[in-house]
Each structure stands twice: as C-alpha cells, then as structure tokens.
C-alpha positions as MATLAB code, in Angstrom:
seq = 'MPLRSSPSSSSPSSRPAPPRLDRLIAALAAFSRRHAWPVVLFAVALAVASGVYAVRDLGMNTDTADMISPDLPFRQAGRAFERAFPQFVELLIVVIDGDTPERAEDAARRLARAMAAKNEIFASVYQPGGEAFFRRNGLLYLSPDELSALADNLASVQPLLAALATDPSLRRLFGELETAINTLRDGETPTFDLASAFNRLADAAEALIAKRPHHLSWRGVISGKPAMPGDRRRLILAQPRLDFGALQPQKTALDAVRAAAARLGLTPDNGIRVRLTGPVALDYEQLESARKGAGVAAPVSFVLVTLVLFVALRSLRLVLASLATLVIGLLLTAGFATLAVGELNLVSVAFAVLFIGLGIDFSIHL';
ca = [
     118.505   -2.032   67.722;
     114.509   -1.961   68.598;
     114.347   -1.910   72.216;
     112.212   -4.376   73.841;
     110.116   -4.318   76.630;
     111.238   -6.757   80.124;
     109.644   -9.765   80.634;
     108.637   -9.041   83.951;
     106.542   -6.279   82.700;
     103.600   -8.085   81.589;
     104.409  -11.296   84.412;
     100.723  -11.739   85.758;
     102.902  -11.482   89.104;
     103.169   -7.830   88.103;
      99.538   -7.160   87.693;
      98.008   -5.731   90.734;
      95.600   -8.159   92.781;
      91.800   -7.677   91.989;
      89.531   -6.203   94.672;
      88.307   -8.817   97.325;
      85.039   -8.413   96.221;
      85.749   -9.161   92.352;
      87.650  -12.576   93.994;
      84.676  -13.511   95.730;
      82.372  -12.775   93.257;
      84.735  -14.719   90.903;
      85.190  -17.780   93.125;
      81.523  -17.726   93.505;
      80.447  -17.836   89.818;
      83.082  -20.826   89.989;
      81.433  -22.864   92.610;
      78.031  -22.296   91.043;
      79.529  -23.717   87.668;
      81.178  -26.430   89.290;
      77.640  -27.547   91.385;
      75.442  -26.072   88.602;
      72.267  -28.364   89.685;
      72.172  -27.952   93.312;
      72.689  -24.222   93.088;
      69.492  -24.202   90.989;
      67.588  -26.548   92.739;
      68.432  -24.082   96.232;
      67.528  -21.031   94.504;
      64.358  -21.781   92.559;
      63.162  -23.467   96.422;
      64.877  -19.796   97.711;
      62.527  -18.421   95.304;
      59.290  -20.357   95.682;
      59.865  -19.403   99.915;
      60.292  -15.757   99.092;
      57.571  -15.494   97.166;
      54.671  -17.526   99.026;
      55.963  -15.152  101.982;
      55.498  -12.333  100.485;
      51.986  -12.950   99.179;
      50.987  -14.392  102.718;
      52.609  -11.259  104.659;
      53.775   -8.614  102.444;
      51.425   -5.500  103.315;
      49.926   -2.204  101.732;
      49.880    1.429  102.915;
      48.361    3.513  100.678;
      48.350    6.478  102.757;
      50.263    8.909  100.545;
      51.365   11.314  103.461;
      53.134    8.187  105.002;
      55.546    8.652  101.988;
      56.746   11.896  103.448;
      58.618   12.263  106.577;
      56.439   13.152  109.415;
      59.254   15.428  111.221;
      58.957   17.938  108.201;
      57.051   21.354  109.160;
      54.471   21.757  106.542;
      53.665   17.941  107.826;
      53.813   18.717  111.484;
      51.429   22.044  110.294;
      48.908   19.369  108.472;
      48.828   17.528  112.223;
      48.029   20.837  114.211;
      45.687   21.402  111.641;
      43.922   18.023  112.031;
      43.636   17.890  115.462;
      41.963   21.670  115.230;
      39.809   20.721  112.533;
      39.069   16.861  112.146;
      36.022   17.245  110.479;
      37.930   18.456  107.583;
      39.812   15.086  107.750;
      39.803   12.373  104.831;
      36.183   14.264  102.802;
      34.441   12.347  100.616;
      32.338   15.305   99.332;
      29.347   14.663   97.422;
      27.931   16.882   94.653;
      24.317   16.669   94.253;
      22.937   18.708   91.141;
      18.881   19.125   90.752;
      16.885   20.609   87.927;
      15.084   22.919   90.619;
      16.160   23.489   94.338;
      13.579   21.737   95.746;
      14.730   18.418   94.380;
      18.073   18.966   94.763;
      17.510   19.751   98.362;
      15.291   16.384   98.576;
      17.964   14.248   96.815;
      20.539   15.573   99.552;
      18.351   14.691  102.165;
      17.528   11.173  101.211;
      20.990   10.476   99.817;
      22.810   11.946  103.343;
      20.407    9.505  105.392;
      20.912    6.481  103.673;
      24.531    6.899  103.675;
      24.502    7.727  107.407;
      22.818    4.254  107.760;
      25.747    2.917  106.367;
      27.712    3.320  109.843;
      30.306    0.419  109.147;
      31.357    2.462  106.311;
      30.847    6.395  106.804;
      32.222    7.478  109.889;
      30.121   10.783  109.569;
      27.798   12.321  106.945;
      26.750   15.860  107.237;
      24.631   17.896  104.746;
      25.337   21.744  105.062;
      22.325   23.868  105.302;
      20.090   20.638  105.864;
      19.986   20.876  109.747;
      16.075   21.369  111.303;
      17.512   24.613  112.625;
      18.392   26.225  109.058;
      15.157   24.814  108.019;
      13.476   27.016  110.844;
      15.558   29.992  110.901;
      16.610   30.242  107.492;
      14.797   33.811  106.566;
      16.987   35.233  109.368;
      19.965   35.047  107.058;
      18.958   36.889  104.397;
      19.197   40.623  104.155;
      16.456   43.406  105.255;
      16.176   44.177  101.377;
      16.200   40.073  100.142;
      13.664   39.570  102.993;
      11.178   42.642  102.070;
      11.453   41.710   98.455;
      10.260   37.757   99.206;
       7.595   38.837  101.420;
       6.359   41.571   98.582;
       6.153   38.230   96.047;
       5.088   35.721   98.245;
       1.986   38.050   99.225;
       1.253   38.206   95.437;
       1.108   34.800   95.265;
      -0.673   33.733   98.392;
      -4.160   34.052   96.906;
      -3.079   31.140   94.069;
      -1.000   29.049   96.683;
      -4.022   29.102   98.995;
      -6.391   28.068   96.837;
      -4.387   24.975   95.578;
      -3.394   23.914   98.922;
      -7.038   23.281   99.592;
      -7.681   21.998   96.199;
      -4.087   20.541   94.538;
      -5.772   19.785   90.877;
      -5.783   21.193   87.233;
      -9.110   22.146   87.761;
      -8.688   24.461   90.542;
      -5.808   25.746   89.053;
      -7.667   26.077   85.556;
     -10.096   27.690   87.467;
      -8.128   30.178   89.391;
      -6.638   31.471   85.760;
      -9.938   31.873   84.543;
     -11.037   33.999   87.547;
      -7.616   35.900   86.867;
      -8.533   36.586   83.387;
     -12.138   37.850   84.048;
     -10.602   40.334   86.669;
      -7.917   41.572   84.218;
     -11.082   41.904   81.317;
     -12.900   43.933   84.111;
      -9.953   46.375   83.779;
      -8.749   45.051   87.476;
      -5.492   44.157   88.652;
      -5.454   39.817   89.416;
      -4.124   38.773   92.288;
      -1.115   37.298   90.551;
       1.435   37.605   88.287;
      -0.374   35.944   85.160;
       2.270   36.122   82.742;
       4.548   34.294   84.640;
       2.092   31.850   85.427;
       1.372   31.666   81.945;
       4.896   31.189   81.236;
       5.363   28.013   83.892;
       2.377   26.286   82.370;
       4.387   26.601   78.912;
       7.157   25.446   80.112;
       5.404   22.430   81.872;
       3.495   21.824   78.719;
       6.369   21.851   76.040;
       8.414   19.096   78.490;
       5.410   17.508   78.506;
       5.280   17.538   74.807;
       9.196   16.555   74.234;
       8.729   14.049   77.221;
      11.389   15.290   79.393;
      10.780   15.209   82.659;
       9.988   18.648   84.362;
       9.314   19.858   87.991;
       7.795   23.086   88.849;
      10.079   24.975   91.153;
       7.550   26.425   94.285;
      11.232   28.154   95.411;
      10.964   30.277   92.175;
       6.884   31.067   92.540;
       7.688   32.260   95.828;
      10.783   34.361   95.202;
       9.817   35.394   91.586;
      12.716   35.184   90.437;
      14.858   31.867   88.300;
      16.993   29.710   90.122;
      20.552   29.951   89.572;
      23.221   26.819   89.435;
      24.185   27.186   93.194;
      20.321   27.041   94.270;
      19.906   23.956   92.681;
      23.040   22.467   94.241;
      23.303   20.378   97.204;
      26.616   19.189   99.270;
      27.276   15.993  101.490;
      30.378   15.973  103.312;
      31.580   12.239  104.620;
      34.063   10.881  106.494;
      34.512    7.209  105.018;
      36.681    4.414  107.495;
      39.432    4.051  105.060;
      41.650    0.738  105.613;
      45.258    1.755  104.613;
      45.996   -2.009  104.427;
      44.081   -2.413  100.884;
      45.432   -1.290   97.576;
      42.072    0.665   96.892;
      40.722    1.994  100.650;
      38.181    4.842   99.206;
      36.417    1.890   96.861;
      34.090    0.778   99.744;
      32.584    4.177  100.619;
      32.397    5.614   96.602;
      30.645    2.522   95.680;
      28.636    2.676   98.648;
      27.378    6.405   97.321;
      26.805    5.442   93.758;
      25.194    2.083   94.961;
      22.711    4.680   97.254;
      22.406    6.710   95.010;
      21.500    4.392   92.000;
      18.715    2.793   94.316;
      17.166    5.875   95.142;
      16.586    6.872   91.470;
      18.881    9.773   92.060;
      19.925    9.293   88.164;
      20.115   12.206   85.088;
      16.744   10.671   83.466;
      15.150   12.021   87.004;
      16.603   15.260   86.975;
      19.527   14.656   89.370;
      23.239   14.256   89.136;
      25.424   12.934   91.787;
      29.108   13.445   91.535;
      31.792   12.762   94.014;
      35.189   14.871   94.404;
      36.999   15.946   97.600;
      40.456   14.315   98.588;
      38.988   11.050   99.298;
      37.768   10.875   95.794;
      40.791   12.056   94.230;
      43.252   10.128   96.174;
      41.302    6.865   94.559;
      41.326    8.397   91.107;
      45.520    8.358   91.608;
      45.825    5.274   93.227;
      43.466    3.585   90.417;
      45.932    4.985   88.277;
      48.920    3.750   89.459;
      47.424   -0.214   89.718;
      46.275    0.369   85.997;
      49.814    1.902   85.346;
      51.753   -0.857   87.053;
      49.166   -3.709   85.731;
      49.777   -2.657   81.904;
      53.401   -1.710   82.509;
      54.927   -5.047   84.035;
      53.798   -7.622   81.447;
      54.352   -5.081   78.763;
      57.979   -4.125   79.826;
      58.381   -8.259   80.619;
      57.411   -8.952   76.957;
      59.519   -6.310   75.290;
      62.731   -7.530   77.673;
      61.840  -10.668   76.176;
      61.960   -9.933   72.505;
      65.469   -7.748   72.914;
      66.567  -10.732   74.804;
      66.081  -12.806   71.424;
      67.259  -10.122   69.007;
      70.801   -9.920   70.829;
      71.321  -13.263   71.972;
      69.780  -15.451   69.303;
      70.087  -18.299   71.696;
      66.887  -19.783   73.323;
      69.256  -21.025   76.247;
      70.377  -17.977   76.868;
      67.615  -15.901   76.804;
      65.010  -18.914   79.078;
      68.188  -18.759   81.368;
      68.404  -15.081   81.763;
      64.045  -14.759   82.299;
      64.724  -17.144   84.600;
      67.218  -15.287   86.874;
      65.100  -11.904   86.534;
      61.736  -13.875   88.087;
      64.158  -15.726   90.679;
      65.486  -12.073   91.585;
      62.254  -10.371   91.678;
      60.622  -13.437   93.977;
      63.784  -12.731   95.981;
      63.624   -9.024   96.443;
      60.199   -9.407   96.977;
      60.760  -11.369  100.019;
      63.419   -9.232  101.188;
      60.893   -6.125  101.484;
      59.017   -8.097  103.644;
      61.216   -9.045  105.908;
      63.303   -5.656  106.107;
      60.318   -3.533  105.223;
      56.798   -5.228  105.646;
      54.615   -2.971  103.275;
      54.665   -1.325  100.061;
      53.492    2.178   99.447;
      52.369    3.823   95.758;
      55.583    4.471   94.736;
      57.001    0.740   95.605;
      53.976   -0.301   93.646;
      55.919    0.321   90.190;
      58.875   -1.570   91.435;
      58.632   -4.364   89.457;
      58.406   -2.594   86.216;
      61.932   -0.795   87.268;
      62.975   -4.377   88.386;
      62.139   -5.786   84.869;
      64.332   -3.119   83.213;
      67.205   -2.733   85.570;
      67.648   -6.446   86.696;
      67.989   -7.952   83.312;
      71.136   -5.931   82.772;
      73.181   -8.113   85.139;
      71.938  -11.288   83.090;
      73.293   -9.846   80.020;
      76.238   -8.896   81.280;
      77.353  -12.261   83.025;
];
C-alpha cells in the first residue's frame, strides 16, 4: 500500500513565516496597487521636487585629491611637500618652441607678460631664466672653457657685427662681404668666417624662395655653433586660480593661454609652437575624458536598455512603466545624494550610467 504524505506537512500553517522585510514589501506593493493613481502622482511629484533640488543645490568637487583619505601616509607627505614648496602646487607648464633661441625667448617673455596681466585667472606666473638677473649675469654660469670659446668666436665676428650695428642694411652687409672676399683674394685672412656667413645667407635665400619664414639666430652667429632643440625651447610656470566647484576648473586658464598666444601671433606659421602640460593640463584632459564618456554612455545605455525591454517584455505599457520607474529612481537618488553628501566627484559623474544598468533590474524583477 503506497504511503501517503501527512496533510499537515503541506498545510500553510506549517510553512515558516516570511521575514519581516518580505512582509513589509508585500504590504507596500498591495497598498500601491489599491491606491495606484495617488501613489503614481506622489512619486512623480516627489521625483520632480528631488530633481529641482538636485539641480539647484547639488555641487561638484573635481579635486581628485579629495577622493582619497587625507589620513593616508602618502597624502600627509604630499601636504608637507606642498607646504614646503607651494610654488610647485597645481602647476600649468607652457612649453614654447621657436625656430631660433631669440624668437623663443621673445615669445616666452611676451606670453608671460600677457598671462601675468590676467591676475584674476593666474595667481602667479614665472619664466625660468627670464629674470633681469640672468640676462645680466648669464655668462657667469658658463664653464671657463665655454666662456673662452665664446669670447674667441665673438672676437672673430666682432668687425662684422660692429659694421652692421652702425648700418644694418643689405648694402652694408654685402659691402663687408666684398671686402672680406678681396682680403682673401689678396692672400690675407678675412676678419670673419666667410663660409659661415655665406651658409647663413644661403639658408635665408632658400627660405625666401620657398616662401617659408626664416630668422637669423644671432646667438648662433656669436657662439659659432647651431642651436640645439633645448636652446630653442622656453618654459613658463603658472599657477591658475582653480574653482573645483566647476566641472572643468582648469578650462578658463587653458583657454586664456591659447587666446593670448593667438592674439600675440605665437603660431606655427610664425615659427612658434605653444603647448600646455603639467598637472593642471593633465587633470583637464582627465576630466574632459570623463565628461565626454558620461555624456555619451548615459544616453546610449538608456537607448539600449529600452531596446532590451521591448524585446523581452513585448508590451509598450510595461516598457513605459519600467522606464518611468527608472527615471523616477534616478531623480530620487540625485536628491538623496544632494541631501546626504552635497557634491559629486569625478567617479560619481559616471553614476547615471551605472544606475541605468543596475536600476532597471528591479523593474524587470517586479
């Protein structure tokens, strides 16, 4: 005779009671179903109020250092370094390359002067080696051998430089060249190096024929050797006034430098190249990448979620209900973040994308 299970083993009274949270959720769902329209209107009104509150009061903190605990040893060491060397904190480095050392020096001096005039944007502007002290005493930093070679070469070109200083014209230049050729033809040594002079003239003539800018480096004439890349490069160190409450606090300073360079004609067409680097420029690129990524990823993820819902649910009513719940949840979460935290950082900017991907699961499960 087959065994029968006891009726009491499957009776509802013998099952374990659901947890309190489950009962609360079930009661809330039942209440929402009985009072559907009041619940919907209340949720929409609360979401709108939360969204308005977030737009009005939710702040932004784009200082990446604040994302890490200040109590960590390396953060404490970093603050000690900043106190000891405040001139190296939040630096914007402007790199200026010119086709000659003189043009690079002139461009750096003009650009530094224009940046220093923007006191509301830059707290400090410093051009290494551009002070009057170094212009007066720069030769003291050469080694004895370098200074001796410079003096010898300067003595060899001094007659030509002296002649051009009194009459800086092509007639005087070619007159000196003719004198040097005649001196060489008579078997004597010219007062300057003819080969170097004609090579520089040839470079200028070829550039003129090719219609490209060309500038003679008098430093090369005096030193007797071509300028190295480092000789044609100058730096400007600036500390912008950053507002970390903005999404792109570095943008104002970077735009100011680029606008000043364009206004002064410091462009590749004029033989000058201006580039930006340093912590401020790198932080800007990082924030700009995050902003563009979030701006593209959030709409794309919302569209893809909508397509998945249409394929899975096959009901316009369910899809719209799910999307409406998702939007309301996003607004309520933004309001809670405003109330509990008060500001977003670089990581939380991507929160909307995460919420769309994870928050829709609750609608699907329900």
